[in-house]
C-alpha positions as CSV (number, residue, x, y, z in Angstrom):
1,M,0.0,0.0,0.0
2,E,1.4,3.4,-1.0
3,V,1.0,6.3,1.5
4,R,-0.9,8.4,-1.0
5,S,-3.4,5.7,-1.8
6,A,-7.0,6.2,-0.8
7,A,-6.8,3.3,1.7
8,A,-3.8,4.8,3.4
9,L,-5.3,8.3,3.5
10,G,-8.5,6.8,5.0
11,L,-6.6,4.9,7.7
12,F,-4.5,7.9,8.6
13,S,-7.6,10.1,8.8
14,L,-9.4,7.5,11.0
15,F,-6.4,7.2,13.2
16,T,-6.0,10.9,13.6
17,A,-9.7,11.5,14.2
18,C,-9.9,8.8,16.9
19,S,-6.7,9.6,18.5
20,A,-7.2,13.4,18.7
21,T,-10.9,13.2,19.6
22,G,-10.2,10.6,22.2
23,L,-7.4,12.7,23.9
24,L,-9.5,15.9,23.7
25,L,-12.6,14.2,25.3
26,F,-10.5,12.6,28.0
27,K,-8.7,15.9,28.8
28,H,-12.0,17.7,28.8
29,G,-14.0,15.2,30.9
30,W,-11.5,13.8,33.4
31,P,-11.3,16.9,35.7
32,R,-15.1,17.0,35.9
33,F,-15.3,13.3,36.6
34,V,-12.8,13.6,39.5
35,E,-14.7,16.5,40.9
36,G,-17.9,14.5,40.7
37,L,-16.2,11.7,42.6
38,K,-15.2,14.1,45.4
39,G,-18.8,15.5,45.5
40,G,-20.4,12.1,45.4
41,D,-23.2,13.1,43.2
42,G,-23.6,12.4,39.5
43,W,-20.2,10.9,39.1
44,L,-21.5,8.1,36.9
45,S,-22.9,10.5,34.3
46,L,-19.6,12.4,34.4
47,A,-17.7,9.2,33.5
48,I,-19.2,9.1,30.0
49,V,-17.0,11.7,28.4
50,P,-13.6,10.4,29.6
51,T,-14.7,6.9,29.0
52,V,-15.7,7.6,25.4
53,G,-12.4,9.5,25.0
54,A,-10.4,6.5,26.3
55,A,-12.4,4.1,24.0
56,L,-11.7,6.3,21.0
57,Y,-8.0,6.3,21.9
58,G,-8.2,2.5,22.1
59,V,-9.8,2.4,18.7
60,S,-7.0,4.6,17.3
61,F,-4.5,2.0,18.6
62,L,-6.2,-0.7,16.7
63,V,-6.2,1.4,13.6
64,W,-2.5,2.1,14.2
65,L,-1.8,-1.7,14.3
66,F,-3.6,-2.0,10.9
67,I,-1.5,0.9,9.5
68,V,1.8,-0.4,10.8
69,T,1.3,-3.8,9.2
70,R,0.8,-2.2,5.8
71,L,3.3,0.6,5.6
72,P,7.0,1.0,6.4
73,L,7.4,2.1,10.0
74,T,9.7,4.9,8.9
75,I,6.8,6.5,7.0
76,A,3.8,5.4,9.1
77,Y,5.1,6.6,12.5
78,P,6.1,10.2,11.6
79,V,2.9,10.7,9.5
80,A,0.6,9.4,12.2
81,I,2.2,11.2,15.0
82,G,2.6,14.4,13.0
83,L,-1.1,14.4,11.9
84,S,-2.1,13.7,15.5
85,L,0.0,16.6,16.8
86,I,-1.6,19.0,14.4
87,A,-5.2,17.8,15.1
88,V,-4.7,17.9,18.9
89,T,-3.2,21.4,18.7
90,I,-6.1,22.6,16.6
91,G,-8.7,20.9,18.9
92,S,-6.9,22.2,22.1
93,V,-7.0,25.7,20.9
94,A,-10.5,25.6,19.4
95,W,-12.3,23.5,22.0
96,L,-10.3,23.6,25.2
97,G,-9.3,27.2,24.9
98,E,-5.5,26.5,25.2
99,P,-3.2,29.3,24.0
100,L,-1.6,29.3,20.6
101,S,1.7,31.2,20.2
102,A,3.6,32.1,17.1
103,I,6.3,29.5,18.0
104,R,3.6,26.7,18.2
105,I,2.3,27.8,14.8
106,I,5.8,27.6,13.4
107,G,6.3,24.2,15.0
108,A,3.1,23.0,13.4
109,L,4.1,24.2,10.0
110,L,7.5,22.4,10.4
111,V,5.6,19.2,11.2
112,V,3.5,19.6,8.1
113,A,6.7,20.2,6.1
114,G,8.3,17.1,7.6
115,I,5.3,15.0,6.7
116,T,5.3,16.3,3.2
117,L,9.0,15.4,2.8
118,I,8.6,12.0,4.3
119,V,5.8,10.9,2.0
120,K,7.5,12.0,-1.2
């Protein structure tokens, strides 16, 4: 399977979506869950968001196993991690309200440049 094939693009997209969404949901939901445990009320309903996040992250691992068996690791790993870094950065800024500095933007652009060079 070539990295630029439709199947590879689909797998990387699925991996990135599951990984980034899982991490963001877990990061968003875990503090509320812990607070719910301390308060004793409604903790079970507060467990849904971090649990879904952890499950999605688990699915991303299964997709990763599928990717790594079909592509060279020297290509698969940097592409998967790079795409995840970009997606998590965007999600963290847009949804979690984390700060975005010029240096982080430059770093993200360098990651994109690195991915581009690796898949050529």
